[in-house]
C-alpha positions in Angstrom: -35.7 28.3 -42.0 -38.8 28.6 -39.8 -40.8 31.8 -39.7 -40.4 33.7 -36.4 -41.8 37.0 -37.5 -44.7 38.3 -39.6 -43.6 39.3 -43.1 -44.3 43.0 -42.2 -41.6 42.9 -39.5 -38.8 41.4 -41.6 -35.7 43.2 -42.6 -34.0 41.7 -45.6 -31.0 42.2 -47.9 -31.5 41.4 -51.5 -28.4 41.1 -53.7 -28.5 41.0 -57.5 -25.5 38.7 -58.4 -26.8 38.0 -61.9 -25.4 39.1 -65.2 -23.8 35.8 -65.9 -26.2 33.6 -67.8 -24.8 32.9 -71.3 -27.5 35.1 -72.9 -26.2 38.0 -70.8 -22.6 38.0 -71.9 -21.8 41.3 -73.5 -24.8 43.1 -72.1 -24.2 46.5 -70.5 -26.1 47.6 -67.3 -28.8 45.0 -67.1 -31.4 43.7 -64.6 -32.7 40.2 -64.8 -36.4 39.2 -64.4 -35.4 36.7 -61.7 -34.3 39.4 -59.2 -37.4 41.6 -60.1 -39.7 38.6 -59.5 -38.0 38.0 -56.1 -38.5 41.6 -55.1 -42.1 41.5 -56.3 -42.8 38.3 -54.3 -41.5 40.0 -51.2 -43.7 43.0 -51.7 -46.6 40.7 -52.4 -46.2 39.3 -48.9 -46.6 42.7 -47.4 -42.9 43.3 -46.7 -42.2 47.0 -47.0 -39.8 48.3 -49.7 -38.0 50.3 -46.9 -37.3 47.0 -45.1 -35.5 45.6 -48.1 -31.9 46.7 -48.7 -31.1 46.1 -52.4 -27.7 46.1 -54.0 -26.0 44.7 -57.0 -22.9 42.6 -56.3 -20.7 45.4 -57.7 -22.2 47.8 -55.1 -21.4 45.3 -52.4 -17.8 45.0 -53.5 -17.4 48.8 -53.5 -19.0 49.3 -50.1 -18.3 46.0 -48.4 -18.4 47.3 -44.8 -21.7 49.2 -45.3 -23.6 46.2 -46.8 -22.0 43.8 -44.3 -23.4 45.9 -41.5 -26.8 45.9 -43.2 -26.7 42.1 -43.6 -25.7 41.4 -40.0 -28.7 43.4 -38.9 -31.1 41.6 -41.2 -33.3 38.6 -40.8 -31.9 37.0 -44.0 -29.6 37.8 -47.0 -31.1 36.8 -50.4 -28.8 36.3 -53.4 -30.2 35.9 -56.9 -27.6 34.6 -59.3 -27.2 33.0 -62.7 -24.9 30.3 -64.0 -21.2 31.3 -64.0 -19.8 31.6 -67.5 -16.1 32.4 -68.3 -15.5 35.7 -70.0 -14.5 39.3 -69.6 -17.2 41.6 -68.4 -17.5 45.3 -68.8 -19.9 47.4 -66.6 -20.5 44.7 -64.1 -19.0 41.3 -63.0 -21.2 38.4 -61.8 -21.0 37.1 -58.3 -18.7 34.1 -57.9 -19.1 31.0 -55.7 -16.1 32.2 -53.7 -17.8 35.5 -53.0 -21.1 33.8 -52.0 -19.1 31.7 -49.5 -17.2 34.6 -48.1 -20.4 36.6 -47.6 -22.1 33.7 -45.9 -19.2 33.3 -43.5 -19.0 37.1 -42.8 -22.7 37.4 -41.8 -23.1 34.2 -39.9 -25.5 33.4 -38.1 -27.7 35.4 -40.4 -29.0 32.9 -43.0 -28.0 33.3 -46.7 -30.7 32.2 -49.2 -29.4 31.5 -52.7 -31.8 31.4 -55.6 -31.9 31.7 -59.4 -30.4 29.7 -62.2 -27.2 29.1 -60.3 -29.1 26.4 -58.3 -29.4 24.3 -61.5 -25.7 23.5 -61.2 -26.4 21.1 -58.4 -23.4 22.2 -56.3 -23.3 22.9 -52.6 -21.7 26.3 -51.9 -20.3 26.8 -48.4 -22.0 29.6 -46.5 -25.4 29.1 -48.1 -28.1 28.3 -45.5 -31.0 27.6 -48.0 -30.9 26.9 -51.7 -34.4 28.1 -52.6 -34.6 26.8 -56.2 -34.6 28.0 -59.7 -37.6 30.2 -59.3 -36.6 32.0 -56.2 -39.7 34.3 -56.0 -42.1 31.4 -55.4 -39.8 29.7 -52.9 -39.3 33.0 -51.0 -43.1 33.3 -50.5 -43.1 29.8 -49.1 -40.1 30.5 -46.8 -41.3 33.9 -45.5 -45.1 33.7 -45.9 -46.0 30.0 -45.7 -47.5 30.1 -49.2 -46.9 26.7 -50.8 -45.5 26.5 -54.3 -47.8 25.1 -57.0 -47.3 21.6 -58.2 -44.6 21.4 -60.9 -47.1 20.2 -63.4 -49.3 23.3 -63.1 -47.6 25.7 -65.5 -50.7 28.1 -65.6 -50.4 28.7 -61.8 -46.7 29.3 -62.0 -47.1 31.8 -64.9 -50.0 33.5 -63.0 -47.8 34.1 -59.9 -44.9 35.3 -62.1 -47.3 37.7 -63.8 -48.2 39.3 -60.4 -44.5 39.4 -59.2 -43.3 40.9 -62.5 -45.6 44.0 -62.2 -44.9 44.5 -58.5 -41.2 43.9 -59.0 -40.9 46.5 -61.7 -40.3 49.1 -58.9 -36.9 47.5 -58.2 -35.4 49.0 -61.4 -35.6 52.5 -59.9 -33.2 51.3 -57.2 -30.6 50.0 -59.6 -27.5 52.2 -59.7 -27.6 52.6 -63.5 -31.3 53.5 -63.6 -32.8 54.5 -66.1 -30.0 53.3 -68.3 -30.5 49.6 -67.8 -31.7 46.8 -70.1 -34.7 45.1 -68.7 -34.7 41.5 -69.7 -38.2 40.1 -70.3 -39.0 36.4 -70.0 -41.4 34.8 -72.5 -41.2 31.2 -71.4 -39.2 28.8 -69.3 -37.4 25.7 -70.4 -36.6 24.2 -73.9 -39.7 23.1 -75.9 -37.7 20.3 -77.5 -38.4 16.8 -76.3 -34.7 15.9 -76.4 -32.3 18.5 -75.1 -28.7 19.0 -76.2 -26.5 16.9 -74.0 -24.5 19.9 -72.6 -27.4 22.3 -72.1 -28.7 23.4 -68.7 -32.2 24.0 -70.1 -33.0 20.3 -69.7 -32.3 20.6 -65.9 -35.2 23.0 -65.4 -38.0 21.2 -63.6 -40.5 24.0 -63.8 -41.8 24.8 -67.2 -44.3 27.5 -68.2 -45.2 29.9 -70.9 -46.2 33.5 -70.1 -49.2 35.0 -71.7 -48.8 38.0 -74.1 -51.0 40.2 -71.9 -48.9 39.4 -68.8 -45.6 40.4 -70.6 -47.3 43.5 -71.9 -48.5 44.5 -68.4 -44.9 44.0 -67.1 -43.6 46.3 -69.9 -46.3 48.9 -69.1 -45.3 48.9 -65.4 -41.6 49.2 -66.3 -42.2 51.9 -68.8 -44.4 53.9 -66.4 -41.4 54.0 -64.1 -39.1 55.5 -66.8 -37.5 52.3 -68.3 -36.8 52.6 -72.0 -34.6 49.6 -72.8 -36.0 46.1 -73.2 -34.8 42.7 -74.4 -36.8 39.6 -75.0 -34.5 37.0 -73.4 -34.5 34.2 -70.9 -35.8 31.8 -73.5 -34.0 29.2 -75.5 -35.7 30.2 -78.8 -37.9 33.3 -79.2 -39.2 31.8 -82.5 -41.0 29.1 -80.5 -42.9 31.4 -78.2 -46.5 30.4 -78.7 -45.4 27.7 -81.2 -47.9 25.3 -82.7 -47.2 21.5 -82.6 -47.7 19.8 -86.0 -46.4 16.4 -87.1 -44.6 16.0 -83.8 -42.6 19.2 -84.4 -43.0 22.8 -83.3 -43.6 25.7 -85.8 -43.4 29.4 -85.2 -46.7 31.3 -84.9 -46.4 34.7 -86.5 -49.8 35.8 -85.1 -48.6 35.3 -81.5 -45.3 37.1 -82.0 -47.0 40.0 -83.8 -49.3 40.4 -80.9 -46.4 40.4 -78.5 -44.3 42.9 -80.3 -47.3 45.2 -81.0 -48.4 45.0 -77.4 -44.9 46.0 -76.2 -44.8 48.9 -78.6 -48.1 50.1 -77.3 -47.2 49.7 -73.7 -43.9 51.5 -74.1 -44.4 53.9 -77.1 -41.3 55.9 -76.3 -39.0 52.9 -75.8 -35.4 53.3 -77.0 -34.4 49.7 -77.3 -36.4 46.6 -78.1 -34.1 43.7 -78.8 -34.2 39.9 -78.6 -31.7 37.1 -77.7 -31.7 33.4 -78.6 -33.1 31.8 -81.8 -32.8 28.3 -83.1 -32.0 28.2 -86.8 -33.9 24.9 -87.1 -37.1 26.6 -86.0 -36.6 29.2 -88.7 -35.8 26.8 -91.5 -38.4 24.1 -90.5 -40.8 26.3 -92.6 -38.8 29.1 -94.3 -42.0 31.0 -95.1 -43.1 31.1 -91.5 -39.5 31.9 -90.4 -39.3 34.8 -92.9 -42.6 36.1 -91.7 -41.5 36.1 -88.0 -38.2 37.8 -88.9 -40.1 40.5 -90.8 -42.4 41.0 -87.8 -39.4 41.5 -85.5 -37.8 43.9 -87.9 -41.0 46.0 -88.2 -41.1 46.5 -84.4 -37.6 46.2 -83.0 -34.9 48.9 -82.8 -31.7 48.8 -84.9 -28.7 46.8 -83.8 -30.7 43.8 -82.7 -29.1 40.4 -82.6 -30.5 36.8 -82.7 -28.0 34.5 -81.2 -27.8 31.2 -83.2 -26.6 28.2 -81.3 -24.6 26.6 -84.1 -22.3 25.2 -81.4 -20.1 23.4 -84.0 -19.9 23.1 -87.8 -18.7 19.5 -87.4 -21.7 17.3 -88.1 -20.2 14.4 -86.0 -20.0 16.7 -83.0 -23.6 17.8 -83.4 -24.8 14.3 -83.7 -22.9 13.2 -80.6 -24.5 15.9 -78.5 -28.1 15.7 -79.8 -27.9 19.2 -81.3 -31.0 19.7 -83.5 -29.6 22.2 -86.0 -27.4 21.2 -88.9 -24.6 23.5 -90.2 -26.5 23.9 -93.5 -29.7 24.9 -91.7 -27.8 27.5 -89.8 -26.2 28.8 -92.9 -29.6 29.1 -94.6 -31.0 30.9 -91.6 -28.1 33.4 -91.6 -28.7 34.1 -95.2 -32.5 34.6 -94.7 -31.9 36.9 -91.7 -29.5 38.9 -93.7 -32.0 39.3 -96.6 -34.7 40.7 -94.2 -32.8 42.1 -91.3 -29.6 43.3 -93.0 -31.2 46.6 -94.0 -29.7 49.6 -92.2 -31.6 52.0 -90.0 -29.8 54.8 -88.2 -26.7 53.5 -90.0 -26.6 50.0 -88.6 -28.3 46.7 -89.6 -31.8 46.1 -88.1 -31.4 42.5 -87.1 -28.4 40.2 -87.6 -27.6 36.7 -86.4 -24.8 36.0 -83.9 -22.9 32.7 -84.0 -22.2 30.6 -80.9 -19.4 28.1 -81.1 -18.9 25.8 -78.2 -15.7 23.8 -77.7 -14.9 20.7 -75.6 -18.0 18.9 -76.8 -18.1 15.2 -77.0 -16.9 14.0 -80.4 -14.6 17.0 -81.0 -11.2 16.5 -82.5 -8.5 18.8 -83.7 -10.1 18.6 -87.2 -13.2 20.3 -85.7 -11.4 23.6 -85.3 -10.5 23.6 -89.0 -14.1 22.7 -90.0 -15.4 25.7 -88.0 -12.9 28.0 -89.6 -13.9 26.9 -93.1 -17.5 27.4 -92.2 -16.9 31.0 -91.1 -14.9 31.6 -94.3 -18.0 30.5 -96.3 -20.0 33.2 -94.5 -17.4 35.8 -95.3 -17.1 34.7 -99.0 -20.9 34.9 -99.5 -20.9 38.5 -98.2 -23.1 37.6 -95.2 -23.0 39.5 -91.9 -23.1 38.2 -88.4 -23.0 40.6 -85.5 -20.6 38.6 -83.4 -19.0 35.1 -83.1 -18.9 33.9 -79.5 -16.3 31.2 -78.9 -16.3 29.6 -75.5 -15.7 26.2 -73.8 -18.5 24.0 -72.4 -18.9 23.9 -68.7 -19.1 20.6 -66.7 -22.7 21.3 -65.6 -24.9 18.4 -64.6 -22.3 15.7 -65.0 -21.3 16.6 -68.6 -17.7 15.7 -69.2 -16.0 18.1 -71.6 -13.3 16.8 -74.0 -9.9 18.1 -73.1 -8.7 20.9 -75.3 -5.1 21.6 -76.3 -4.7 25.2 -75.0 -2.0 26.1 -77.6 -4.1 24.8 -80.5 -7.2 26.5 -79.1 -5.4 29.8 -78.7 -4.0 29.6 -82.3 -7.5 28.9 -83.5 -9.0 31.9 -81.8 -6.3 34.1 -83.1 -7.1 32.9 -86.7 -10.8 33.7 -86.1 -9.8 37.2 -85.0 -7.5 37.9 -87.9 -9.4 36.2 -90.7 -13.0 36.6 -89.6 -13.8 39.0 -86.7 -12.0 42.1 -88.0 -13.2 42.0 -91.6 -16.7 41.2 -90.3 -16.7 44.2 -88.0 -15.6 46.3 -91.0 -18.5 44.9 -92.9 -21.1 45.5 -90.2 -19.8 48.8 -88.9 -17.9 50.5 -91.9 -15.9 53.6 -91.2 -18.1 56.6 -91.1 -20.9 54.7 -89.3 -22.5 56.9 -86.6 -23.5 55.0 -83.3 -26.2 56.8 -81.3 -26.2 57.0 -77.5 -23.0 55.2 -76.6 -22.7 55.0 -72.8 -19.2 55.3 -71.3 -18.6 52.3 -68.9 -14.9 52.4 -68.2 -11.9 54.6 -68.6 -8.4 53.1 -69.0 -5.5 55.6 -69.3 -6.2 57.9 -72.3 -9.1 55.8 -73.7 -12.7 55.6 -72.7 -14.8 52.5 -73.4 -18.5 52.5 -74.0 -21.4 50.6 -75.6 -24.9 51.2 -76.7 -27.6 49.6 -74.5 -29.0 46.5 -76.2 -28.2 42.9 -77.2 -24.5 42.2 -77.6 -23.6 45.8 -78.3 -20.2 46.5 -79.9 -17.5 47.8 -77.6 -16.2 51.2 -78.7 -12.9 52.8 -77.7 -12.9 56.6 -77.7 -9.7 58.6 -77.3 -9.7 60.8 -74.3 -10.9 60.6 -70.7 -14.7 60.9 -70.7 -16.6 60.5 -67.4 -18.2 57.2 -66.8 -22.0 57.4 -67.4 -21.6 60.0 -70.2 -23.9 59.3 -73.2 -22.7 60.5 -76.6 -22.8 59.8 -80.3 -19.7 58.2 -81.8 -18.4 58.1 -85.4 -16.4 55.0 -86.3 -12.9 55.5 -87.6 -11.1 52.1 -87.1 -11.7 48.4 -86.3 -10.1 45.9 -84.0 -10.9 42.2 -83.6 -13.8 42.5 -81.2 -14.1 46.3 -80.8 -14.1 49.5 -82.8 -12.6 52.9 -82.4 -14.6 56.1 -82.7 -14.6 59.8 -82.2 -17.2 61.8 -80.2 -19.8 63.4 -82.5 -19.9 66.3 -82.8 -16.1 66.5 -82.6 -15.2 69.8 -81.0 -11.9 70.7 -82.6 -11.2 73.5 -80.2 -12.0 71.5 -77.1 -10.2 68.3 -78.1 -7.1 67.0 -76.4 -4.0 66.1 -78.3 -4.8 62.4 -77.8 -8.2 62.9 -79.4 -6.9 65.0 -82.2 -4.1 62.4 -82.9 -6.8 59.7 -83.3 -8.2 61.4 -86.4 -7.2 59.2 -89.4 -4.0 60.5 -91.0 -3.3 62.9 -88.1 -0.7 61.5 -85.7 0.6 63.1 -82.6 2.9 65.7 -84.2 0.2 67.1 -86.4 -2.3 66.9 -83.5 0.1 69.1 -81.5 0.2 71.6 -84.2 -3.5 71.9 -84.3 -3.7 72.0 -80.5 -1.3 74.9 -80.4 -3.2 76.7 -83.2 -6.5 76.6 -81.3 -8.9 78.3 -81.8 -9.3 76.9 -85.3 -11.9 78.9 -87.2 -13.2 76.4 -89.7 -12.2 73.4 -91.8 -10.3 75.7 -94.3 -8.2 77.1 -91.4 -7.6 73.5 -90.1 -6.3 72.4 -93.5 -4.1 75.5 -93.7 -2.6 74.7 -90.3 -1.7 71.2 -91.5 -0.7 72.4 -95.0 -3.2 70.0 -96.6 -1.5 66.9 -95.2 -4.7 65.3 -93.8 -7.8 64.4 -95.8 -10.8 65.5 -93.6 -13.5 64.7 -96.1 -14.5 61.3 -94.4 -15.2 63.1 -91.1 -15.9 66.7 -92.1 -19.6 66.4 -91.2 -18.6 65.5 -87.6 -16.3 68.5 -87.0 -17.5 71.5 -84.9 -15.4 74.6 -84.5 -17.3 76.2 -81.6 -15.0 78.1 -79.3 -15.8 77.7 -75.6 
């Protein structure tokens, strides 16, 4: 697309269609660095913020006509998206290829520019005029400002530009519909440091590789914090433990000094932050030198906030599958890394573990057989039997990205396998990680279905909490845990106002039931716990939740 206007005269529509990179699954309101970089790059060209209409894809869906009119009157529509991953999303659903095509057809002849990790898939999407590459921010400057991109072999220049865009683009967070309750993902480096990538992974397709300087990340956090952001996650990297890594003997080793500087710098830049979490970690990096690995885990636990999760890419407990797909980590290394992280990060703060591993299992990999499913189950049972904790087990199927050909999976066998994981592993694991009586602070309501409200804390892979009663979306409250499902838990609002509670909320109290709840409801106002026990004739034991009860009369 040739330039026909000066940048200052351009009118643009910028759509955040992200939220669908694997690392983002399960994350509540979230804003990726890629869309912030793009916005910062546009501002850096001299384009006015008032000339950029910004929306998340969910906003576009809700007000289709409004944003369609804005797009038709613009010089271009820019969509930043990740790689589509199957899954159920709460509080946001990523843009689909079909939606991109429909939008392109609806705004024609206005050009649609597609950027971000989605471009690594190598697929042509109808309706897209320009695919501007994996690092859209730099490409946008070339398209609209004639500023050529650095050579791909100049990582310092790429990182330098990103540093500038990251600070300028921080302003975009204030235009997000969930601001200030959004998780700001922070990129530490780009690409996988390994010389040989896993056969199924998209990291090896990234052509631009760079590592960001600690001071640049800290400057970005300072800019974000200064605008009122309080929730941060170190993501967008394949392995946080290899940020600033040292090469020795042909292998990479964690550098505690660099990671300490990073975490301390973030804490100083955002002293009143509420969340500082991480994402991916390779167990092989931790166990290559267990003393270094332990030191890094300790550094993270000294500076992070509770409920943090390090996603371990076990992928499969079947050694033959790992060998067939060039996966570096062995099942035993992962097991040892889980144990080590439990020893250091399993301590509880505010009632929940400080840092736990998550386990990623990927199916449809080359070399997989029906026996692989049983091997995985046995492995998970070993974790349970040893008393270890993992925050979550993510089971998904490999995508045919970059020509990778998944092995066909018997859907009935796969479904039975997932059901066994739920029954035998997931539920007892949730009971271990979040025992009854645990208090979760600042749960944000994201969805209401019938008589149940669903919410999560902001952070990495936060647990889904079902709360009886209809609570307005966006409400933030503390929740006390009273029951467990396979992948979610049930809780009561804390404090629990007995005289304001609905019958549905009262009925959710353990041992209560609807008939007794109706008796309490009709007896309101209830004076105190003695009066409550008198109304129910001592049929319910309130001792586990007595500290949560409040008898205030409105």
